[in-house]
Structure formats: structure tokens, C-alpha cells
C-alpha positions as CSV (number, residue, x, y, z in Angstrom):
1,M,279.0,64.6,7.3
2,P,278.0,67.8,5.7
3,Y,280.3,71.1,5.9
4,I,279.5,74.0,7.8
5,I,280.6,77.6,7.6
6,A,282.0,79.2,10.9
7,E,282.6,82.5,12.5
8,P,285.4,83.8,10.0
9,C,282.6,84.3,7.3
10,I,280.7,86.8,9.5
11,N,280.7,90.2,7.6
12,V,282.8,88.6,4.8
13,K,280.5,86.5,2.5
14,D,283.3,86.3,-0.1
15,K,281.3,83.8,-2.1
16,A,284.2,81.9,-3.6
17,C,282.5,78.7,-2.1
18,V,279.4,79.4,-3.9
19,E,281.1,79.5,-7.4
20,V,282.6,75.9,-6.8
21,C,279.6,74.2,-5.2
22,P,278.3,71.7,-7.5
23,V,274.9,71.4,-5.9
24,D,274.1,75.0,-5.0
25,C,273.7,74.4,-1.2
26,I,275.3,77.5,0.0
27,Y,272.9,80.3,1.2
28,E,273.4,84.0,1.8
29,G,272.2,85.1,5.4
30,D,272.3,88.7,6.6
31,T,275.9,88.4,8.1
32,M,277.3,85.2,6.8
33,L,276.8,82.2,4.3
34,F,275.4,78.9,5.2
35,I,275.8,75.2,4.0
36,H,272.5,73.4,3.7
37,P,273.0,70.2,5.8
38,D,270.4,68.1,3.9
39,E,271.9,69.3,0.3
40,C,275.6,69.3,1.1
41,I,277.1,66.0,-0.8
42,D,280.1,66.3,1.3
43,C,282.5,66.9,-1.8
44,G,284.6,69.4,0.0
45,A,284.8,71.7,-2.9
46,C,284.0,74.7,-0.9
47,E,286.6,74.4,1.8
48,P,289.9,75.0,-0.2
49,V,288.6,78.3,-1.8
50,C,287.4,80.1,1.3
51,P,289.8,82.9,1.7
52,V,289.1,83.0,5.4
53,K,289.2,79.5,6.1
54,A,285.6,79.2,7.6
55,I,284.5,76.1,6.0
56,F,284.8,72.8,7.8
57,A,283.6,69.1,7.8
58,E,281.2,69.0,10.5
59,D,283.1,66.4,12.5
60,E,286.3,68.4,12.2
61,T,284.9,71.8,13.4
62,P,287.4,73.4,15.7
63,D,286.0,73.3,19.4
64,Q,285.6,77.2,19.5
65,W,283.1,77.1,16.5
66,K,281.2,73.8,17.1
67,N,278.2,76.2,18.0
68,F,278.2,77.0,14.2
69,I,276.9,73.4,13.4
70,E,273.7,74.1,15.1
71,L,273.7,77.6,13.8
72,N,273.8,76.4,10.1
73,K,271.0,74.0,10.9
74,Q,269.0,76.5,12.4
75,F,269.2,78.9,9.6
76,F,267.1,76.7,7.6
77,K,264.5,76.1,10.2
78,D,264.1,79.8,10.7
79,H,264.2,80.5,6.7
80,P,262.0,78.2,5.0
81,G,261.9,78.6,1.3
82,V,265.4,80.6,1.1
83,K,266.9,80.6,-2.2
84,P,270.6,79.5,-2.7
85,A,273.3,82.4,-2.9
86,T,273.7,83.7,-6.3
87,K,276.9,82.9,-8.3
88,S,278.4,85.8,-10.1
């Protein structure tokens, strides 16, 4: 199961998760970051470093943010060819 980024990331985009992702599967949208579901290797490195606790394993996403599972997937359908977020 891949990880997803939920509502607490909106307008934050801290990018601590980008720094630790070993496969560069985190992408930057206009208001938040997104994890590519086909590239995520389910390592979990991103989850503990998120300062706003916005990252969840897909099957552990809280009910109030379950819609972000589809939003993460839809981002990549709507933005083919988007490049991963840059590390600092």
C-alpha cells in the first residue's frame, strides 16, 4: 500500500518528506505535496518526518481524509509528466 498526503499539508509544503524519500516519489502541487502511488515503495521514511502529520499509509488514512487517497491519484492523472519535488 502506498502512502498518501492529506489535508494537514495544504498550504504548508514543508518538504521534510522530500528530503528523506529514497525514490523521489513526492511531487509538489499548487497547495500541497503528493505521493505518486505507482512509485511509492511503501518504506514509510516520509511519515515520521512530516511536521504536520499529514502522511499516512493508504489503508491507515483517517476517515475524515479518505478522499485524499483519490486526490493523490487524480493529481498524477491531471498532471502527466510532472517532475518530483526538488530537495534542498
